[in-house]
N, C-alpha and C positions, 0 to 999 in steps of 0.2 A: 121188580126191575123197572127203571124209568122207561117211559113210552118213547120208542125210537122216532115216532111221528110228531112228537111235541116240539114246538118252536116258540121262543119268547123273543120278540123284537127288542133290540137295545135302545129303547126310546129315551131313557134317562141320559145315557151317554150323549146321544145326539142333541138333546136339549142343552146340555152343558157345552158341547162343541159349538152349536149355533150361537149361543147367547153369551158365553163367558170365557171360554178357554183362550180365545185369541184377542181378548181385551175389548171386544165390542160385539155388537150384533152383526154377524157377517151376512146374514140373510137380508137385513134391512139395508145394509150398505150395497149389496148386490142388486137389489130391486128398487132402490131409491125410496124406500119406506113403504112400498106397496105391500110387501110381506115382512113379517117380523120373525124373530126366532120362535116366538110362541106359535105363530101360524105354521111355521115349518115343522115344529114338534107335533102339532095336530096332524099334519100331512103324514109324517112318519108313523104316528100311532095308527092312523087309518090304514096305511099300507101294511103295517105289521099285523093288524087284525085280519085283513084280507089274506095275507100270506100265510098266517098261522092256520086259518080255517079252511082255505081253499087250496093252496099250493102245497103246503107241508104234508098233508095226508097222501098226496100223490107221489111223494119222493120214493118211497119203497117200491110201489108197484112199477114206477118208471124204471127202477133198477132191476127188478126181478123179471118183469115181462119184457120191457124194453121196446124199442121200435122194431117193426117187422116189414119186410118187403114181400108183398103178395101180388102176383100178377102185374108187376111193373109199377105198383103204387105202394108207397110207404104208409103204414098204419101205426098210429100211436096207441098206447094202452087206453082202456076205458077211463074216462074222466078228464083226459087232457083237452079234448075239443071243447067240452063244456067249461073247463077252467079258463081256456083262452077266450072264449066268448064273454065270460064274466069279467075277465081282465080288460078286454076292450070296452065293454059297456061301462065299466067303472071309470074309464077315461085315463088309464095310467099311461098308455102310449102317447096319446095326444098331450097329456100334461107335461111330458118330458121333452117333446119336440120343440125346436126353436120357434119363436114367434114368426120369424121370416119364412118358415116352412108351413105356417098355418097352425102351429101348436101353441100351447100355453106358456112355454118358455120358462119352466121352473129353473131357478139358478143352480149352478154346479154343486154347491154344498148340499142342497136337498137331493139332487140326482145321485150324489155319492151315497147318501143314506139309503135311498131307494134301491140302488144297485146292490148294496150289501143285503138288504132284506129280501129281494127277489131271489138272490143266489143262496142266501142262508136257508131259505125255506125249501127251494127246489132248484138246484143249479142247472139241471138238464132242461127244465122248462124255461128258465131265465135266459138261456142262450138264444132262444128264438127272439125274445125281446131285444137282447143285446145286439144281435146282428141287424135287426130291423132299425134300431136306433142309430147304429153306425151308418147304415145306408142313407137314412134320412139326412144326416149331417153331410154326407158326401154329395148327394143330389142337390141339396140346398146350396152347397158351395159352388158347384160347377155346371149344373144341368141347364138346358135350354127351357124356355117357357113351355114348349110342347111336352117335354119330358116331365116337367114339374106338374103340369095339369093332369097328364095321363097316369103317372106312376106315383109321384111324391104325395099327392093328396090322399091316395088310397093307403099308402104306407103310414102316413100320419094318423089317419082314422083308425088304423089297425085292421082294416078289412083285408089287406094283403100283407104278407111278410117279406123280408128281404134277406139275401144271402151275399156272401163275398166269395168270388171264384178266382183264386190266384193259382193255387198249387196244382202241378201236373206230376205224372210219374217221374219225369226226369228234371223237374224244376220245382224244388222245394224252397229253400232259402234264397237260391239264386234265381230271382225273377227274370233276369236277363235271358235265362234259358227257356222261357216260355215259348211253346211252338204252336199253340192254338192260333188259328187264322180267322180273319174277318175280311170278306170281300164285298165291296159295295154293289148294290143292285140298282137297276134303273129307277125304281121308285124311291130311292134314298135310304132304304133299309140296308142292312148288312147280313150276309150269310156267314154264320160262325161255325167252324169245324174244329174238333179237338176233344180231348178228354180232360176233365178236372177231377181232382181227388181231394179227400178230407173236407168236403163241403158241409159245413154245419147247418143242420135243418134244411138240407138241399132238396128234400121232398117230404111231404107230410099230408095229413088230411084234416088239419084243424082250421085252415083258412081257405078262401075260395081261389086265391091265386098266390104265386110266389114270384118275386122279382129278383132275378139273378144279376149281380153286378160282376161283369166278366172282363178280365184282361186278355187281349188277343193282339196278334200281330197283323198289320195291314200289308197289302202287296207293296213291294219295294221299300218297306220300312227298314231303317238301319238296324244292324244287329244290336243286341243288348237291350237294356231297360228303356233306352230312348226310343225304341221302335214299337213300344206298346201303347195301345189305345184302350179306352174304357167304353163298355157297352152295357145297356140294360137288355136283358132277354127274359121275357116272362114265360112262366110255365104254360099259361094259356094266352093266346094272342088276344089283343084288345081291338075291338071293332071301333070305327070312327065315332060311334055314339057312346062309347065307353063301356058297352056290354062286352062280355067275354065271348070269344070265338072258339075255334078249335085248338087242340093241344099243339104247342110248339114242338119242333123236332129236337127235343131234349129228352134223353132216355136215362132213367135211373138204372144203372148197370148193377149196382150192389150197394149194400150198406156195410160199413166196417163193424167188425166184432171187436169191441174195445175193452180196455181194462176197466173203465168207468163211464160215467155219464151215459148210461145205456138208454135213458129216456130221450136223449138228444140224437136224432138220426144223422149220422155222418156218412155222406153219400159219395159214390163215384158217379159222375154225370158225363154222358156222352152227347156232344153237340154235333148234330148230323145235318149241316146246313140250316141250323136254327136261325130264326129271325131275331135280329138284335138292332138296337138303335144307338148311335154314337152319343156319348156323354162328353161334353167339352170338345177339345180340339183333337185332331188326329196327332198321335204321338204324345199326347198329354195325359196318358193313362195313369201314370204313377202319381201325378199331382192330385188327381181326384181320389184315387184309391188310398193314398196316405192319409187323407182326411178321415176316411172310414177306419183305417188301421190305427191311427192315433186314438180315436174314440174307443176302439176295441181294446187297445192296450191299457188305457186307464180303466176300462171296464173289467179287465182281468184282475186288477188290484182290488176292486170292489168284490169280485167273485171270490177271490181267495180269502178275503177278510170274512165274507159271509159263511163260506164252508168251514173255516177254522172256528168261527163263533159257534156254529151248529155243533161241531165236534166237541168243543169246550163245554157247551151246555149239557150234552149227554154225559160227558165224563164227570162233570161237577154233580149232576143229579145222582149218578150211580155212586160216587164217592160219599155223598151225603146220606145214603141209606145202607150201604154195604158195611157189615160188621165183620171184621176178620182179625183175629189176634189181639194181643194186648198192646195198647197204644202208650208209648213212652210218655210219662208226665201227665197222664190222664187217669182219673179214677173210673173203675168199672169198664164196661165194654163199649168203647167209643167207636164211631164209624171210621172208615179208612181215611176220610178227609182230614182227620186229626193226626195221622201218621206224618212225621216231618217230611219225608220225601214225597208223599202224595201231595201235601200242601205246597211243597216246592214246585211240583209239576203244574198244579193248578194256577199258582201265581205266575209261573213262567208263561203259561198259555194266556192268561187274562192280561198280563202286562204287555205282551207282544201284540195281542189283538187290539188293545186300546191304542197303541202306537200306530198300528196299521190304519185303524179307523180314523184317527185324528189326522194322519198324513193324507188320507183320502179326501177328507173335507178341506184341508188346507190347500192341497194341490188343485182340486176342482174349483175352489173359489179363486185361486190364483190364475187359473186359465180364464175364468170369467173376467177378472180384472185386467188381464193382458189384452182383451178385446177392446177395452176402453182406454187403457194406458199402455202404450207400446214399451215403456221402460220396464214393465213387468214381464214382457214376453220371453226374454232369454231365460229367466229363472223358472217361469212356468213350463217351458219346454224341457228344461233341465230335469225337472221332477218327473216327467212322463216315464222315462226308462227306469228311474229309481222306484217309482210307484209300482210299475209292472214287475220289474225284476226282483227287488228285495222283498216286496210283500208276498209274491207267490212262493219264493224260496223259503221264507220263514214260515209261511202258512203251512207248507208241506210238513216241516218239522213240528209245528204246533199240533197238527192233526195226528202225527205219529205219537206225540206225547199223550194225546187223548187215549189212544189205544193202550199205552203203558199204564194209565190210571186204571183201566178196566182189568189189567192183567190178562189172564187167559181168555176171559169173556170178550175182550176187545178183538180177539182173533175169530170170534164167532159172529156170523152174519146177523143174527137176530138182534144184536144190540144196536146195529146201525153204524158202529164205529168203523168197521171195515169199508162200508160203502163210502163214507166221507173221505177216507184215505184214498180209495180208488178214484173217486171223483176229482179230488184236488190235485192228483199227481200230474195231470195234463197242464195245469196252469203255468208252470215255468217253461212249457214247451210251445204251446200254440200262441198265435199272434206274435211270433218272434221269440226264440229261446232266450234264456238269460244272457247268453253270450252275444246275441244280436242286440239286445238292449244295452249291454255294457260297451260293445263296439260303437254303437250310436252315441253313448254318453261321452266316451273319451274322444272319439274321432270327430264328431260334429259339434260337440258341446263343451269340450274341455280344451283339447290341444289347439283347436282352431282359433280360440280367443285368448290363449295364454293363461287360462285358469281364472279369468275375471268373474265368470258366473259362479264358479265354486266359491270364490272369495266373497261374493255377495251373500251367498248362503251362510258362510262362516260369520260374516259381519252381523247378520240378523240373529244368529245364535249368541254372539257376543252381547247383543242388546238384552237378550233374555237373561244371560248370566248376570249382567249389571242390575237388572230388575230384581233378580233373586238376592243379590248382595245387599240390596236396600231393604230387605225384609228381615224381621227378627226370627230367631229360632234355629235349631240345628237342622231341621228338614230343609230349609232354604239354603243354608250354608253347604250342607252335604251335597245337595243337587247341583249347586253352582260349581263346587269343587270338581265333581265328576265330569260335568259338561265341559269345564274349562280344560281339563286334561285331555278329554276326547277331541275337542276342537284343535288343540295343539298337535295331537297325533295326526288328525286329518289334514292339517296344513302341511305337515312334513310329508305325508304320503302324496299329497297333490304336487308338492315341489319335486319329489322323487319321480313321479310320473311325467311331469313336464320335462324333467331332465332326460327322459328317454326319447325325446323328439327325433334324435338322429338314429335311434335304433328301435324302430316301430315294433318289432317282434317282442321286445322287452315290455313295451307299454301294453300291447294287446294280450300278452300272456297273463297279465295280472289285472285285466280290465274287469273281470267278474269280481275278484276280491275287492277292487276299488268301489264298484257299485254297491256291494254288500256293506262295505265300510260306511259309505255315505247314507245308505238306508238305515243302518243301525244307529248312526249318529242322529239322523233326522228323527228316528223314533225316540231317542233320548231327549231331543229338543221338544218334541210334542209333550212328553212327560214334564219337562221343565216348565213349559207354558202352563200346563195344568196345575202344577204346584204353585206357581206364581199367582194364578187366578184364585185358587182356594185360599192361600195364605194372605192374599190381599183383602179378604173380607173379614169383618169383625166376628161374624157368626159362622159356624161350620156344622155340617150335618154328618151323619154316619157315612153317607156316600162320599163326602169330602175326605174323611179319614181313610176310606178304602182307596181313594185316588192317590193319597200321599203314600200309602203302603205299596201300591202298585208301582209308583214312580221310584220308590226306594229299592224295590226288588229289581226293576229293570236296570237301574243305575249300578247295582251291585253284580247282577248276574249276566246281563246282556250287553250293556254299554262297554264293558271291558274288551269285548271282541274287536272294537275299533283299534285298540293298540296292537293286538295280534295280527289283524289284517293289514295294518300299516307296515309291520315287519315283512309280511308277504309281498306287498306292493314294492317295497324298497329292493327286494331281491330280484325283481324282473323275471325273465325267463331263465329257468335252471337248465343249463346245457347238459 
């Protein structure tokens, strides 16, 4: 049986995406030539080697032993602290942090690849990095010089880790219901009181300090979200010389007993007049926190891709060695990978994973470009809920398909398939459920501008269709035909949705199907770009042939969902 702890980073796919798939070297464009696609591929390969040798072997123990709360302190399984130390010493946190925050500022395309690799090798461990990275972006955007010097520098170095404290027992999605309070003291600090739940990596023993980013309500603040302010509150107080002082008045009440990601401690934290410091302006809490949330939402797309890829690798390895029954059309006793339906499942998984991976690189690069070119900002933001919502939903299904490949053995823990399914199931939920993403998509990004951003997406897909029409052969023609029909269906669905402007319940009742429609279409577009890149070359490799097969399968088996979802969107709310 395949080793459940084995992991192979998808280096070749990233080399193709960085250097060819989008018609140019996206890394060179993003860095002004300082780094190239070849450099980026070397970085991905190095990260993959680290992930496979250091992080992947801890995935099973993280699941089976998990985080434990002992005498008020969360303890991680053996090996986690040493892995984190090596992760920091290798410079991976600093490498991804923005230059403005004191990091190396790797471009988004590379960060997308790294995000997949950390999560594919060990999703529970990677959540610590993901939350720290998000807090780095938030503090870099809105924090004062004092906060930056005291906290941001330690986060960028990896010496301290970061968390995001939003949710409360009576305030989940509705942040306006937050009741945690912050009262200013004479020395300028703030006393924070209240309870926060679902705090990922809210306590642990792998770094010397934890910086909590906390939403709380100040005295006389208006009701609702506009009354929220943002604070940093460290686990251990920081002395004026930068050394650590006593423990802050933050108590770890409990850790949640979850379906999956057991190696990631999800904590209930009680703030008992804990010392915090204001980040940004009073009442400006959501602006700063949304920087972190947007970073985390994109990160969820990378996480889902990584876990789905790990599940696929296990299933493919099992199918390649398992012999069971006579295989139709094959001589002798072939492995189950040759059974038509198992081959269908494997192609279904791999074609969706490529689409997710490619969209992650495209969206991350687009967000970088938007910082330099405001004309790209609307489309870049348009992709965030699609990347988070569609990728996580399809990745859950993909991981379920992996269990199906194993058959009964997929239901047995020792194969690792069950863990992947348990771990990935949270991804369409946290950092905003799929409905939260779809409501954002249609409310803030579609209806508000009359669909102009959606039309910009469709226009870009039209350009790829035209490019495919200019290439010879049935593969290009078939891909173009399928994409053309899908774009037409997406345009109709968009017009139907815009027609619900006077009946918003109709629009919001089908917002999730619309998001999934756009994600599925974008996945087909990614495959269309890949086909155009491959067929545009005179010489082709075995990997190129596999990419064309993958695109053909996606176009025949997954892209047709666009038409069915368009019918659903047209129906609105069913009374």
